[in-house]
Every structure is written in structure tokens, then in C-alpha cells.
matplotlib code that plots the C-alpha trace (Angstrom):
import matplotlib.pyplot as plt

x = [-0.8, -1.5, 1.0, 1.1, 2.3, 3.1, 3.5, 4.5, 4.2, 4.2, 1.0, 0.5, -2.0, -4.2, -4.6, -6.2, -9.6, -7.8, -5.7, -8.9, -10.7, -7.6, -7.1, -10.8, -10.4, -7.0, -7.9, -11.0, -8.6, -6.5, -9.6, -10.6, -7.1, -7.4, -6.6, -8.6, -8.3, -6.8, -6.3, -5.3, -4.3, -3.8, -1.0, -2.3, 0.2, 3.7, 6.3, 9.7, 12.4, 16.0, 17.4, 14.5, 10.7, 7.8, 8.3, 12.0, 11.6, 9.7, 11.3, 7.9, 7.7, 5.9, 2.9, 2.7, 1.0, 2.4, 0.0, 0.5, -1.2, -1.3, -2.8, -3.5, -3.4, -4.4, -0.8, 2.3, 1.3, -2.0, -0.1, 2.4, -0.2, -2.4, 0.6, 1.7, -1.9, -1.9, 1.4, 0.2, -3.0, -1.0, 0.6, -2.7, -5.6, -6.5, -7.0, -3.3, -2.6, -0.5, -1.5, -5.2, -5.1, -2.0, -1.3, -1.8, 1.7, 5.4, 5.9, 9.7, 9.6, 7.3, 8.7, 7.2, 7.8, 6.2, 6.0, 5.2, 2.7, 4.3, 1.8, -1.9, -4.0]
y = [-14.9, -11.9, -9.2, -8.0, -4.8, -5.3, -2.7, -2.7, 0.5, 1.6, 3.5, 5.3, 3.1, 6.1, 6.7, 3.3, 4.8, 7.5, 4.8, 2.8, 5.8, 7.0, 3.5, 3.1, 6.3, 5.4, 1.8, 2.8, 4.7, 1.6, -0.4, 2.3, 2.0, -1.7, -3.4, -6.5, -6.6, -4.4, -5.7, -3.7, -5.6, -4.3, -6.1, -8.5, -11.3, -9.9, -11.9, -10.3, -11.9, -12.5, -10.9, -9.1, -8.9, -6.7, -4.1, -3.8, -3.7, -0.4, 0.9, 0.7, 2.6, 1.4, 3.4, 2.2, -0.8, -2.5, -2.6, -5.0, -4.3, -5.6, -4.6, -7.4, -6.6, -8.9, -8.6, -6.4, -4.4, -3.4, -2.5, -0.4, 1.5, 1.9, 3.1, 5.6, 7.0, 7.1, 9.0, 11.5, 12.0, 12.7, 15.7, 17.4, 15.8, 17.7, 14.4, 14.1, 17.5, 16.6, 19.8, 19.1, 15.3, 14.1, 10.4, 8.8, 7.3, 8.1, 7.2, 7.3, 4.1, 2.2, -0.8, -1.8, -3.8, -5.5, -9.3, -11.9, -14.4, -17.9, -20.0, -19.2, -21.9]
z = [-14.5, -12.2, -11.3, -7.6, -6.1, -2.4, 0.4, 4.0, 6.1, 9.7, 10.6, 13.9, 15.7, 16.5, 12.7, 12.0, 11.0, 8.9, 7.2, 6.4, 5.0, 3.0, 1.6, 0.6, -1.5, -3.0, -3.6, -5.6, -7.9, -8.5, -9.3, -11.9, -13.4, -13.9, -10.7, -10.1, -6.3, -3.6, 0.0, 3.1, 6.2, 9.7, 11.7, 14.4, 15.0, 14.1, 16.0, 16.7, 14.6, 15.5, 12.4, 10.9, 10.9, 9.7, 12.4, 11.9, 8.1, 8.4, 11.6, 13.4, 16.7, 19.8, 19.0, 15.4, 13.7, 10.6, 7.6, 4.7, 1.4, -2.1, -5.4, -7.9, -11.6, -14.4, -15.8, -15.7, -18.8, -17.1, -14.0, -15.8, -17.7, -14.5, -12.4, -15.1, -15.1, -11.3, -11.2, -13.8, -11.8, -8.7, -10.4, -11.1, -9.1, -5.9, -4.1, -4.1, -2.6, 0.4, 2.2, 1.8, 1.9, 3.8, 4.1, 7.6, 7.7, 7.0, 3.4, 3.7, 5.7, 3.3, 1.5, -1.8, -5.0, -7.9, -8.1, -10.8, -9.5, -9.9, -8.0, -7.6, -6.0]

ax = plt.figure().add_subplot(projection="3d")
ax.plot(x, y, z, "-o")
ax.set_aspect("equal")
plt.show()
């Protein structure tokens, strides 16, 4: 069954177009590295929770929108190999130069993790 990497980030709302353009470039790399699907979602209906919620999870500010993304891999071995290659590329590929190509969000507040798919309808 598939393996999923999930991400939640706070993006300045004014950076929506930048986020989409940046994601299109980065997501194409994940596809080259073996991902079967990459989905980027822009927050629309994010209710405030009593204890926690999407906005609280990433300390989103008033002028930020929460984005939720996932990368689907055929299996964990493909994901591990793809992510290893991705991190190696990040050390030498000019597309990852933060001075020339900064990300449109605060990566320090991103939450992410890998998940085994257990139900897929």
C-alpha cells in the first residue's frame, strides 16, 4: 500500500501565487524522484478548535493561510530513496539556493511526517 508524507504550513496570504509557483517546481522534482501524486491545498474552511486546530498547530498569524500538502509514494522504500536523493540535490542544486530561491513561508513552523496508508478506498 502507498506511503504518504504529509505537511501543514502557514503561508502569508499575500504569497499564495508564489506558493503555487514554488510548489509546482518542487512537486515536479518529487514526481521525478518516484512520487505517484503530489497535492497542495490552500486552507478554506478551518474552524477554530477548543484545544487545537490547523491554525494553532503551525502558529498561523492573522495574515496567513494554512496550506496542507501530501506526497504519495508507491511504498516506503521508494519514498526513502527519493527523499535521500532530494536531500542530496538540495546540497548542490542551484534551485535550492535559499538566497536565489527562498521559500514563500516560514519552514520553522511546518509540521510534517510520514504515514503508512492503512485504508485506501
